[in-house]
N, C-alpha and C positions, 0 to 999 in steps of 0.2 A: 504494500500500500504506500501511497505517496501523498503528502500534503501539498507539495509544490506542483505535481503533475497528476491530478486525480483521474481515476478511471471509473466511469459509471456504466453499468451493464443492465440492459433489459433482455432477459432470456425467456423464450417461449416459442411455441410452434405457430405456424402460419394460421391466421384466423382466430387466434386466442384472444385478441384485443390488444396486441402489441402496437398496432398502428394508433390506437386511442392514446396509449401511454406515450408513444413517440411524439404525437402531436402536442400533447400537454407539456412534455419536456421542451419541445422546440419553442412553444409559447413562452415558457419560463426563460429559456436562453435569450430569446429576442427581447423580452421585457427588461431583463437585467444586463443586457449587452454582453452576454457571455459568448465567446467564440469557440465552439467545439469542433473537434475533428470527428466526423461521423463514420463509423465502421459498420458495414453491412455483413452479417454473418455468412450470407451466400458467397461472399468473395473468398472465403477460406475453405470452400469445398475443394476437393482434390481434382475432380474431373469436370470438364465442360459438358454441355448438354449431350452432345453426340457420343462422347467417350463414356459418359455415365450410362447411356442407353446400352452401349455395347457391354459394359461391365455387368449391368443388371441382367442382360440376356445370357451372358456366360454363367453368371451365378445361378440363374434359374435352371439352366440346363444341367448344372452340376448339383442341383438340390441344396444350394447354400443360400442363407439369408444375407441380403446385401441391400443397404438403403442409405439415403442421405443422413439418417440419424446416427449411423455407426462410425466407429473410429477409422476403418479402412477407406472411407469415402471422404475424409476430411483431413485438414492440416492442423491438428490440435497443437502440435509443438510450435508451429509458426505463429498461431494465434496467441499462445502463452508468451512467446518471445516478444510479440508486439506489446502486450500488456506490461511486461517487465521493462522493456526498453523505454516505453513511453513514461512509465512511472519514474524511471531513473533520469531520463534526459529530456522528456517532452518530444521525442522524435521516434521514428519508426517507419515502416513501409505499409502501404495499403494498395488495394486494387479494387476493381468493380466487376461484379457479375452482371452481364448485359441481358436483362430479362426479355427484351423485345427489340424490334427494329429501330424504334425511336431512340432508346437508350444507346444502341449501337451507333446510330448516326451522330448523336451528340458527342460521344466520346471519341469517335473517329475524327470529327472535326477538331475537337480540343487537342488531341494528341498528334494529329497528322498521320494516322495509320488507318489501315482498312480493317474494321472489326465487324463481326456479325452477331446476330441474336443468338444467345446461348453460349457465347464465348466470354472469356475474361479479358479485361484491359491489362496492359503490362503493369508490373509492380512499379510504384513510384514513391518518392519520399513524402512523408507528411509535411505539410507546410509548417513553417516556424511560427512561434508565438501564439499557439492555441491555448485556451484556458483549461480544457479538459478533453478527455477522450470519451466518446459516447458510442457504445456498441449495442446493436440490436440484432438478435438472431437466435439460432437454435442452441448454441453451445458455449455461451459466455461464462458459465460456472461449472464446466466439466472438470471432474477429477478422475484420473486413471492412475495406473501404476507409473506412467511416465510423466504426466502433467498434473498440475493443480492450478487452474485459473484463479481460484478464489484468493490465493495469496496476494494477488496484485490488484484486486478490485476494491475500491473505496465505498461504493454504494451498489448493492446487489438487489435487483428488482426482478421478480418473477411474474409472468402473466400466463395464465393457463385456464382453459375451461374444463368443466367436468368431462370425462372421456367420451361419454355418449354425445355430448354437444360438439366436441371436437370432430368426432366421426361424421356427424351430420354435415358439418361445414365442409369437410373434405369430400364427402360423397357428392354434394351439390356442386362444389367448385370444379372437381375433376370431371364430372359428367356433363355439366352445362357449359363450362368455359373451355374445357380441354378435350371434350368429345369421347371420354372413356366410357365403357359400359359399366354397369353397377358391379358385375362380376370382376372386372379388372380392378376397380377401386377396392373391393373387398380383399382381393388377392394382395393388393399393395399394402393395405392395413395390416394384414396377417404377416406379410414379409417384414414390415418395419417393427412389429411388436417387440421382438427380442432387443433390438437396439433402443427402442423407446423406453423399455423397462430399465435397461442397463445404463443409458447415457442421458436421457431426457428427464425422467421422473426424479432421480436423485438430486438434481440441481435445485429443486424447490424446497429442499431441506437446508440449503445454503443461503437462501435469500434473506435480506434484511426485512423486506416487505414483499408480500405475495398478494397478487390480485387474481382471484379465481371467480370466473363467471359461472353462475348456476342458473339454469333455465327454470322458469316457474310454469312451464307447460310440459306435457308428457313427452319425454325423449327416451322412453324405455326401450323402444325398438328403433334405433337410428337408421336401420336399413330400409324402412318404409316411410320415414318422415317426408312429408310433401314440401316443407319449407323450413328455412333456418329460423329458429327463435330470434326475435329482435332483442336489442338491449332493453327495451321497455317491457319485454317478457322475461326479464332476468333480474337477479340480484347479483351484486359483486361482493364477495367475501374478501375482506382486506385483513391479512394477518401480519402482525408485527413480531418478528423474532424476539426483539427486545422491546417491551412495551415503553421503555423510557428513551427510545432512540431519539436523539436530538430534542429531548424534552417534549415529545408529542403531547398536545393538549386534547385528549379525547372529548372532554366536555365541550370545548370550542367546536370540534368537528361535528358533534351531534347537533349543536345549535345552528350550524351553518348549512347542513345538508338535510333537507326535508326528507323524512321517511327513514333516516338512518337509525340504527340501534346497535348496541353492543351485545355480542353473543358469548364472548369470553373476555377476560381482562385484557387480552392482547389482540382482540379481533373485533372489527367494526364491519357492519353489513350496510350497504347502500343500494338504493334502486339502480338498476342497470343504466338507466338514462342519465344518471348523475355521475357516471364513472369518470368522465373527463374532468368534471368539476372537482370531484374528490381527489383525483390524482394531482391536480394543480394545487389544491389547498394543502395536501399532505407534503408534497415534494418541494414547494417553493421555499419554505424555511430551511429545509435540509440542503438543497442545492446552494442557497445563499450562504449557509454556514460553511459548506465545502469550499466555495470560492473565497470566502473571507479568510479561512485558514490558509488557502493557497497564497493569497496576497500577503498575509502576515509572514509566511515562510519565505 
């Protein structure tokens, strides 16, 4: 961990609500004139889109589980090195995974090289004089025999839905946006499950604050759900590992967020539609304190 070059991590799977937390943090950064370097978790995958398809095909033929969640498909050591280097020097290297043709075009123009959708941009040095590193992705708090990301992270945030809700989101996204059949999506869920249990779930025991979305509609059979529960059809369970983190004032939180209540001494529950508001209220003083300590250092 580093007072002078802090590292803030939001870890969670796609569709979990990480975008809501990311937007809230970006609003805090803008409001307080904080200049972050933003690191996308996808950029530390080991294989680009086409190579990953080939690896998954080979693994399937060999009867081996292989997924984006697992260690063989990612560069855990390089991500840990970035967290360590940034904490020590405020520098390091980053790149971008190009999700679509528009991102490919923008980075091709910026770098003066020809890049395509599903590829990575070249590694490049992080710009100087950033205030903190902000990571958002799947593996920000991974611990294995070889790496321990948590040693270098100053604020650890987890964002995760209950598993049935996560499956509903994946089924709808992959079938409607990517054209997969339901059988293909179910096969994908089953293939990823060992890596999910081994590498994704344990991270949420490491978080300082965890945001978990729980639907208030029936999600008991995610494979027949006709639509994705909305935020207004959900509650968000916010668990603080240390109830006294940065002197969090739970009484004040309850008074500011209509419909919020305490379920345990370290857990507050808010209506799903108030998730973004809750994130900003909770994280603003914490981020301000991190930056104040950085400036003092």
